[in-house]
C-alpha positions in Angstrom: 99.8 111.0 121.4 96.4 111.0 120.7 96.1 107.3 121.2 93.7 106.9 118.1 96.3 108.1 116.2 98.9 105.3 118.1 96.5 102.6 117.6 96.3 103.3 113.9 99.9 103.8 113.4 100.4 100.9 115.3 98.0 98.8 113.0 100.1 100.4 109.9 102.9 99.1 111.4 101.6 95.2 112.3 99.8 95.4 109.0 103.5 96.5 107.0 104.7 93.1 108.5 101.7 91.1 107.0 102.5 92.7 104.2 106.8 92.1 104.3 105.9 88.6 104.8 103.6 88.4 101.5 105.8 90.1 99.6 108.9 88.9 100.5 108.5 85.5 98.9 107.1 87.9 95.8 110.4 89.7 95.8 112.2 86.3 95.7 110.5 84.8 92.4 109.8 88.3 91.1 112.8 90.4 92.0 115.6 88.0 92.6 115.0 85.5 89.5 113.0 87.7 87.5 110.0 85.3 87.1 106.5 86.9 86.6 104.3 84.5 89.1 100.9 85.9 88.8 100.1 82.9 91.0 101.7 84.3 94.1 98.7 85.9 95.2 96.3 82.3 94.8 99.1 80.9 96.6 98.7 82.8 99.0 94.6 82.0 99.2 95.2 78.4 99.2 97.6 78.1 101.9 94.6 79.9 104.1 91.9 77.8 103.0 94.3 74.8 103.4 94.5 75.6 106.8 90.8 75.7 107.5 90.5 72.5 106.4 93.0 71.0 108.5 92.2 73.0 111.4 88.6 71.9 110.6 89.9 68.5 110.9 92.4 69.2 114.1 91.6 72.1 115.8 95.3 72.9 115.9 96.4 76.0 114.0 100.0 75.1 114.7 99.3 72.2 112.4 97.6 73.9 109.7 100.6 76.6 110.1 103.3 74.1 109.0 100.8 71.6 106.8 99.4 74.2 104.9 103.0 76.3 104.2 104.3 72.4 103.3 101.7 71.9 100.8 102.0 75.3 99.0 105.9 74.7 99.4 105.2 71.2 97.4 103.1 73.1 95.1 105.3 75.5 94.1 108.1 72.4 93.4 105.0 70.9 91.2 104.6 73.9 89.2 108.2 75.2 88.9 109.4 71.8 87.8 106.6 70.8 85.1 105.8 73.7 83.7 107.5 76.8 84.6 110.6 75.6 84.0 109.5 75.0 80.4 108.8 78.8 80.1 111.5 80.6 81.9 113.1 83.4 80.2 109.9 84.3 78.4 107.8 87.1 80.5 104.6 86.7 78.1 104.3 83.1 78.8 105.7 82.9 82.1 102.9 85.8 82.7 99.6 83.6 80.9 100.8 80.4 82.6 100.9 81.2 86.3 97.7 83.5 85.4 95.9 80.3 84.7 97.1 78.9 87.1 95.3 81.4 89.5 92.2 81.4 87.6 91.9 77.5 87.5 92.9 77.2 91.4 90.5 80.2 92.2 87.7 78.4 90.9 88.7 75.7 92.4 88.9 76.8 95.6 85.6 78.7 95.0 83.3 75.5 94.1 84.6 73.4 97.3 84.5 76.3 99.6 81.9 78.5 98.7 82.1 82.2 98.2 81.4 83.0 102.1 84.5 85.1 103.9 86.1 82.9 106.1 88.4 83.4 108.8 91.0 81.3 111.0 91.1 81.3 114.7 94.2 82.6 116.3 95.7 80.7 119.5 94.5 81.7 122.7 97.8 82.6 124.1 97.9 85.2 121.1 94.6 86.2 121.6 95.2 88.2 124.8 95.6 92.0 124.5 98.7 92.8 125.4 99.2 96.4 127.5 101.5 99.4 126.1 100.8 102.3 128.6 98.6 104.0 127.4 96.3 101.5 125.5 95.9 97.1 125.1 96.8 96.2 121.5 95.8 92.9 120.5 98.1 90.3 121.1 98.1 88.5 117.6 99.2 91.7 115.8 102.2 91.8 117.8 102.5 88.3 117.0 102.6 88.7 113.2 105.5 91.7 113.8 107.7 89.8 115.5 106.9 86.6 112.8 108.1 88.9 110.2 110.5 90.4 111.6 112.2 86.7 112.2 111.6 86.0 108.2 113.3 89.0 107.4 116.8 88.5 109.4 116.2 84.5 108.6 116.2 85.6 104.4 118.8 88.2 105.2 121.1 85.7 106.6 120.8 83.1 104.0 121.3 85.7 101.2 124.5 86.9 102.2 125.7 84.0 104.3 125.3 81.1 103.0 126.6 79.2 99.8 122.7 79.2 98.4 122.6 83.0 98.8 125.8 83.4 97.0 124.8 81.2 94.1 121.8 83.2 93.6 123.3 86.6 93.7 126.0 85.5 91.5 123.0 83.8 89.2 120.7 86.9 89.2 123.7 89.3 88.2 125.4 86.5 85.5 123.2 83.3 84.7 125.7 81.8 82.4 128.9 82.6 84.2 127.2 80.8 87.1 126.2 77.9 85.2 130.2 77.9 83.7 131.6 77.3 86.3 129.8 74.1 86.7 126.8 75.2 89.4 123.4 73.9 88.8 122.0 77.4 88.8 118.5 76.0 87.5 118.1 73.8 91.1 119.5 76.9 93.0 116.4 78.9 91.6 114.3 75.7 92.0 114.8 76.2 95.8 114.5 79.4 95.3 110.6 78.8 94.0 109.7 76.4 96.9 111.3 78.6 99.6 109.2 81.6 98.5 106.2 79.1 98.4 106.8 78.0 101.9 106.4 81.3 103.2 103.8 82.2 101.2 101.7 79.3 102.8 103.2 80.8 106.3 101.5 84.3 105.2 98.2 83.1 104.2 97.6 80.9 107.4 98.7 84.3 109.7 97.1 86.5 107.1 94.1 84.4 107.4 94.0 84.8 111.3 94.7 88.1 110.9 92.1 89.3 108.1 89.1 87.6 106.7 89.6 85.5 103.3 87.6 84.7 100.5 87.6 84.5 96.9 89.3 87.3 95.0 91.7 87.9 97.8 94.6 86.6 95.9 94.1 89.9 93.4 93.8 92.2 96.8 97.6 90.1 97.9 98.7 90.4 94.7 98.4 93.8 94.0 99.8 94.9 97.2 102.5 92.3 96.6 103.8 94.0 93.6 103.2 97.7 94.8 105.6 96.9 98.1 108.6 95.4 95.3 107.7 97.9 93.1 108.3 100.8 95.4 110.7 98.9 97.7 112.9 98.1 94.8 113.2 95.0 92.8 115.7 92.1 94.5 116.4 94.5 97.8 115.0 92.7 100.8 115.6 96.1 102.7 113.5 98.0 100.1 110.8 95.1 100.7 110.7 95.7 104.3 110.9 100.0 103.6 108.0 99.3 100.8 105.9 97.3 102.9 105.8 99.5 105.8 105.3 102.5 103.4 102.1 100.9 102.1 101.4 99.6 105.3 100.8 103.2 106.6 99.3 104.7 104.1 97.0 101.9 104.1 96.1 102.1 107.7 96.1 105.7 108.0 93.7 106.7 105.0 91.4 103.8 105.3 90.3 105.3 108.8 90.9 108.7 107.8 89.8 109.0 104.3 88.3 105.3 103.0 87.1 106.4 99.9 90.6 107.9 99.0 93.2 104.3 99.6 93.6 103.8 96.3 94.5 107.1 95.4 97.2 107.5 98.0 98.3 103.5 97.3 98.9 103.9 93.3 100.0 107.9 93.9 103.1 106.9 95.9 103.6 104.7 93.3 104.0 106.9 91.0 105.9 109.2 92.4 107.9 106.6 93.3 107.9 105.6 90.0 108.6 109.0 88.7 111.7 110.0 91.1 113.1 106.8 92.2 112.2 104.7 89.0 113.9 101.1 90.4 112.2 102.0 93.5 113.4 103.4 97.1 116.5 100.6 97.5 116.6 99.1 93.8 119.5 99.3 92.0 119.7 99.4 88.2 121.1 96.0 87.0 
């Protein structure tokens, strides 16, 4: 295989890993809980900026990774407990509320950090290029792919083999029946929302080390997350993985070969999937 094509392919696969991390948190909330969380992108950007602040203070990338993720998870808990639960089930109010949160937090980040693009410095241990035979490839991008696989396996095991996973799956299918059985489905969904916030926090710091970030990146992240989840199928973890791979490869090849048509190919793919597979590649009708 041509070295340049192999490089583009690897870039697409590793970028798909980052997209999977971002979109997996989104599909937990939107796909499983059916909560229209348009603040998902700002959670990602908040984590990246918090990571920058912690890194400037401590000089430790690992501390900013864990610290940012925990803070974003705490913010998710506060937002769900104080605001979102009051309008849950009303799609219009959920949309307006989370959109408002996104605008407010985005303006606060812009006021404090300014509008210049930023980037987190990854640990030196991941900055060493890795030899793959006919080419060398950035070690951090392979690390991103490995973390994405780990998160995917963790979420699959959580949903399939744990009591919380069984409650979530049952609650998605028939929330009232689960409540009648005496199970506090509301707290189960709070746990999912917090978990999604934590994963998004991880994604923000890792993504901020993978790519530059700046005000407005939250819209980009939200758009790509929506495309990945809709292409893959709502509520399907394997669908998110497949959707992330499709979007990652399309993005990588189109930006390299025909950069002016990247959005055309992305949304063209989305239109084709919706036309022939309305519930996504791996989705199912509820």
